N, C-alpha and C positions, 0 to 999 in steps of 0.2 A: 610442524603441522602434519596430522595423520592423513592417510589416504582417503578416509571418509570425509574429512574436512575439505580436501581438495575436490572431491566429487561434488560436495554441496556447493562450493564456490562456483564450480563449472555450471551446475544447474541453475544457480541464481543468475549467472551471466546469460544463460540461455533464455531465462524468463525476461530479463531486461531487453535482450535483442528482439524477442518475440513481441513485446509490448511497444517497442519503438518502431517496428516494421511498418505499421499502418501510417503514423504521422510522417515518417521519413519518406515513405512511398508516395504520400499525397504531395509532399514538397516536390518530388521528382516529376510527378504528373503535371503539377501546376507549371513548372518550368518548361516542360515539353509543350504544353498548350500555348504558353507565351511566345514560343518560337514561331508558331504558325498563325497566331491570332492578330488581326489588324484592327478589329472593331474596338474602339475605346472602352465601351461598357463591358465587353467580355474580358478585356485585359485587366480592368479594375477588379472583376470577379476573380480572375486568376491570381492577382496580387493578394487579394483577401484570403484566398485558399492557401497560398504559400505562407502568408503571415500567421494565420491561425494554426497551421500545421507546425510551423517552426516554434511557435509559443508552446504548443502541446508537447513537442519533443523536449524542449528545454525544461518544462515543468516536470516531466517524467524523469528526466536525468537527475534533477535536483532531488526529487523524492527518493529515487532508488539509491542515490549517493549516500543519503543519511540512513535509509531503512536497511540497506544491505552493506554499505561501505563504511568508510572512515571519515565522513564529513562531520562538521561540528568542531574541528580542531583536534588537538592532541589531549585536551583535558578530559576529565571523567564526567562532566556534566554538560547539559545543553539547555539553552533558553527555550522554554515551551512555546514562545512566540514564533520561533523558527518552524517548529512542528506545525503550529496552527496555519501558517502561510502555506505549507506544503499540503496539508489536508484540504484547505480551501481550494487549492489548484486541482486536487484530485476530484473533488466534488464538482467543480466547474460552476459556471454562472448561467446555465440554461434553465434553471428553475425546476429541474426534475428531482433534485435531491436537496432537502433542507439540512443544514448542519447545526448541531447543538454542541457547544464547546464548554466544558466545565473542568478545565485543567488548571491546577494551581499556578500562580505566576512565578514562583521561585524556581530556580534551575533544578532540573531533574537529572538523575544518572543517565548517561548515554544509553545504557542497556534498556532502561525503561522506555526511553523515547523510541528506540528501535522496535521494541515490542508493540508499542502504541501505534506506530506507523504501519507495521505489518498487519496488525489486527484490523486497523482502519481500512487498509487496502483490501483485505479479505472480505470484510463486511460490505464495502462499497461495491465490489464485484458481484456480491450476492444480490444486490438491489437491482435486478434486471429490468424492473419496470418503474424505477424511481422510488421515492419515499423519504425517509428521514434517517440520518446518521448522527448518533450522539456519541461523543468521545469525552471521557472523564479520567482524571488521574490526580492522586494526592498521596501525601505521606501518611501511612497508617502505623499501627502498633507492630505489625509484622513485616513491614517494608513499604514499597511503593505499590499502591493499588491502582490498577489500570482496568477500565471498563469501556467496552465498545458495544453499542447497541444499534442494530439495523432493523427498521420497521417499514414495511411497504406492502403493496398488493400481492407481490410474489417474491419469496426468498428462494434463490436457487444456489445451494451450496454443494459443490462437488463432493462425492462420498470419500474420495481419496484425500481431499483437503480436511474433511472432518476427521478422518482416521489419523492424519498427521497431527492435528491439534489435540486429539485425545491420547496420542502416544501409541496408537495401535497399528501404525503403518510400518511394515517391514522395510529395512534399509534397501532391500533388493527391488522394492517397488517405488522408491523415491524417483521423482521426475521434476522437470522444470515447473510443472503445474502445481506440485505439492511442496516445492522447496521452501517457499516463504513460510508456510504453515509449520513445516518441520523445524526450521530455524527458530521460529517464534517459541515453540514448545521447548526446544533445547536451551534457549536463553532464559526462559522463564523458570524452568525447573532446576536450573543450576543453583547450588548453595541452598537447597531447601525451599525454593520458590514453588509456585504452582500455576497451572493454567487450566481454566474450565470453559466448557462450551455448553450452551443450553440444548435440550433435546430438539430433534428435528421439528420444525414448524414451517407452515407455508407462508407466514406473514411476519415472523419475528426471529431475530438471531441475536443472542447475547453472548459476548466473549469477555472473560475476566481473567486477570493475572495478578499474582502477588510476586513482586520482583524484589529479591533480597540483594544485599551488597555482595 
């Protein structure tokens, strides 16, 4: 493993820790409130807070384990149904984001699933006011075609993330915020693949990748 690969792994770990800080902190706050709370109704609310935060923490760990790590077993392919469950947990059930899923049912290469999950994560985070997230993937003539589309009242995509997806981010400027985008492009462009992003728009973001073997 090269020094740059070690640095990227460290930054991905930093992003994971950053994203887990909020739900884990909420669990701690809920437990502290329970220690001093005697009112039955308030205790029930505290238990709900702890349960919701624990579920959110578990969902994020499962998501990052496959998006960044070696989940899915030691094989080279992953069942898309597993990815769908993870994206559904990412979107949540609060009604702010509608999910469209058009991914073939046959197993896909693990690399394609990783790219799909990372692009979905980037697009989801860009939907700052909710909207719709569409995810698609299928085998094409050139390889696995992955498409992720976000549409909503406001799309907010960090310029560093855009630069990482386009391949224009210097290694010296790589950070925990841009690591997932950087990794996605690196995985997609290996062996002649490609990754594209639509021009800046206030209401729509389109991400596409061709993933080769």
